[in-house]
N, C-alpha and C positions, 0 to 999 in steps of 0.2 A: 594425580592427572596434573602432566608437565604443562598448564597457564600462566598465563601472565599475572602481575599482580595485582590491578583492576577487578580481572571473573577470579580471581584469590579471593581474597581481599568480600565478595558479591557470594562465594560460594561460602563461609561464616557467616554471616549476619540472616541469608533470604531461607524461605519456608521453607521443609525437608520436598515438596511437591517440584517446586520450582529447581533446585539442588539436581532431580531424582530428571528432570526433566534434562536442564546442563549436565549432567555426565551423563545420559543418555545419547546425548546430541557426541560432546566431545570423542566418545565410544567410537562411532562410527567414523568418526570424522579419521581418531586415530588410526585405526582400520584399514578404512581406505587410501590413509598418508605410503601405510607400505606398498600400495599397490602404484601407484602415481609416482614415487619419489617425492615427494611435499614432504618438508619438516613442518612439522604440529603442535613444536617445540615453544612458551610461553607464546599462544595461540591465545586473542581476545579477542570475548564472543564483544560485536557489539552492536549487534540486535536481535530479537527472540521475536520482535517481531513483523510478516506474516511469519518470517520461517527464524530460524538461530544462521547471525554472517556469522563469523569466525573469521578476524584477520588474521592473517600467518605472514607474521615480516619476519619468518628466516627464511620462507618463498616469494614474500613479495607479493601475498595475493591472496585469496579473497575466499576461502567457501562458502558454502551455503548448502544449509542439511537439512533436507528435505521427511513429511513424512508423507508426501504422497508423490509419489513413482509416476504419475503421468506426467502431472506438474512438471516435474522435472524439469523431463523430456523437450512438455512442451515450451519453457522458460527456453531451453536452447534451440528450440525450433525459430520460437520469434525474434531471439534477436538475430541469427540469421536475416530471416524477412527483412526487420530491421536495419540491417543493411544494403539489404539488395537492394533496394527501395531508396536508401541517399540516408538515413535516418542513424546520425552520427548514434552507438549507442556502445555502454562496457559492454568491453567483448569476453566470450567465455575464454577460459584457459586451455580446456579440449573440449571435444565436437562428442560429447558423452556420457554418460551420468554410471556412476562407479553405487552400488548399493551393500550395505553391509550396515548390521542389528535391529534387518526392521526400516531403515534409513536411507536415501537417495542424497547421494553428495555431488554439488555441482562446486568448479570450480571456478575464480572471475578471475578477471585482470585489477588490479587496483586500482578505485572508482575516478582519487587522484581529491582535488580541493573544492568541497559542495561551493555549487552557484548559488548564490539566493537572487539572483538577480530577476525579476519574474518575466521579462523578457524574456529569457534564453528559457522558463519554463514552456508560453506561450509559443515560442515556433515550435517546441521542441512538441507538445500536443500535434498543434496543427498541421505538422508533419508526419504523427500518425493516421491525426483524420483524415490524412491526404493521400495514403494505399486503399488500393481499390479492397471493395472484399469477396472482393471470389478468386486475390489472391489467397484468400487468408480463413476459406472453409471450415479448414478446420479445427478453428477456434471456438472454443467453448462461447457458447450466448451470452452474455450476461444481463442476468438474472437478479436482480441485490437483496430480493426476497429468498432466495436459495440459501437455508442454512440459513440465514442469517440471528435466526435466534436460537442455533448449541449450541448449549454447555448452558443453557441458563436455566438451567435444573437442579444443577451440580451444582452455578456459581454465589458467594460467597454475599449473597442479596436478601434481603427481608424481603415475606412473602408480597407483603405491597408493593414494593418497587417491581417482585416481577410481576405481576397486579399485572403492574402497570406498561411496563412494554410489550405483555402481548396483546394491551385493547389496544400502546399505542403503534405498535405493526399492523394488525389488523383495517385498523381504520386509513393505515397509510398507505396498506396495500390496495381499500377499495381506491382511495387516487387516484393511483399508479392506476391502476383497468381503468381508467376513463381521462388520462391524459391524453391531450391530443402534438403528439410528435412534428412539429415544425420541417422538421429534416430527414432524411435516407435513413437504416443503423450502415453501420462500418465499424472501420478498427477503431476503438478508444482501450483505455490508460484501464479506466473500470477502476480507478482510490479515489480518496477522499480527499487529496488537493492536490496541489497544483506538483506537475511534474518534477519529481527528484532530479539536480542534473551534479554532475559536476566534470570540469577542467584537470585532462591531463596533461595537461601543457603545451597539447598542442589545437584542442578547443574542446566545449561543451559537451557530454555526452551522454542521452540518456542513462539513467540509472533504472534498471528494471529487478524489482523480487518476484512477483508474477506473473504472468504471460496475459496480455492484451486479451482483449474480446472484442467479441462481434456486437457493438448496443447500440447503443443515442450520444453520438458527441455532448449534446445537451450536458450528459448530463458530467464528461471532465469540465467543462465549463460553469459547473454548480458546485462542484467540488474545490472549483478552484478559486473559485469567490464567494464560500461560505463562513471561511474561518473569520474573514474580516465584519462580516454581520455578525455574528454569531457573539465568535470571540476578538484579542483586540489583533484586529489588522492596521493594518495601515491604508485612507484612499488613495495612495501614491501607489502604492503595488498594483493594485487594481487598475489605475489609469494604465501606466508600461506594458500591465496583460494583454488591458483590452487593442489597442495601441498596433502592439505585435503580431498579437493571435491576427487582428483584422488584417492590415497587410500583409496576411502570409496564406489569407481565406479566398477564398471563389467566391462573392456577394452568392453567388447563384443556386449555392448549395450547401453553407450555411447560412444559421441564424447570425446579425449579429452582434459579436460579444458585448458592446454598450450597450444591449436592446435587454437584453435578456433579463433583466430583472427584472421587468413588465409582462416578460412570456407568462398564460395564463396559467402553466404547468409550475414555472419556477419556483412557487415554495415551497409546491407537493416535491418535486426532489430535491428542494433543501431540505428541506425535512427528513427523508430518507437518506442525504446522505450524512446526515448528523448523527443519527440513529444508528446505521453501522459502525461509526465512527463509538461511540458510547459502547456498543454490541461487544468491539474490538476488546476495548476496558473491564465490562464485564467478566468476559472470558477464563479475565482473567483478575482477577478476585484472588480470588482460591489462593493466589503465588506470596503474597505479604498482606502485612497491613497497608502501607503505602496504596497498592491495589487494590485493596477492598476502601481506605478510604474516599478515594478519586473515584471508583465505580458507584458508591453512594450520593458521592457529588453530584457526577454530568447526570446523571439521574434523573435527581429532587429534579436541576437545572431546567430537564426538559419537563418533569409537573409544573414547572414555573415561578420554583420557591425561589430562582434567584431572576434579581436581571441585568440582562444585558447591557457591556459587554461578561463574557461569563471571563472567570480565570482560573482553568483547565490546568495550567501548569504546565511541569515535560511531563 
């Protein structure tokens, strides 16, 4: 593998299961690059979740290696929709998906420098929420419980932890079914954090790693603030996000963000967002010792073994 030094070092120390996944992704990438003419030499793996993202320094591009062909096409289509609706988004290099080795590959422009301004994140979310859902009926509906516990049986988590996660998910699903949503469905990001934006030197752009969904905007709003409550967030970030989101949203179609903490459904949605994040870690627990320890620690936090704010590290 002609990968960069950081990925080379990672492959030497990680477990065989993770090394196999990385190798398979890079193999698909190199096969596709033969067709596109891109150069995968010294590529660096910059992210593995929710999909593999490879930085290609020789081609000044980022390649995403997907395991779901339909989702890869939906991601490209979503990026075009957002651009048409005047939402600045990191653009794809090509308007098509290439396949190799049972995987799909898409190429994107380098996103630029990470924007940590919560006001920029709020602007991006409000812009997405402003897209009329009739323009995106092809998007999948947002159901946080669809596949939520997928991979739990094969995870490197003890029996007590698995039992707790199943019981916790069942209880939250019952609460979810009783939520009285204050706003109608619309286009949402459906992530578990503030929208990720990057500055390409001209303007901040939203970074998509999975297609948006049709769902409730309250999910995105709770996702933007739960870390400040459960982890080590900064109150000033919430204040900046609140002001920016409120200024860009029509008051007749959205619950004011500064009052979402008092909404009856807030705690239920917040807990589902947190569980979704924990399950993302649990599904990676078999990859190496650090992932296994982090999964155990996060489950213990959900079970009340540690006081908030929790320290989940990187």
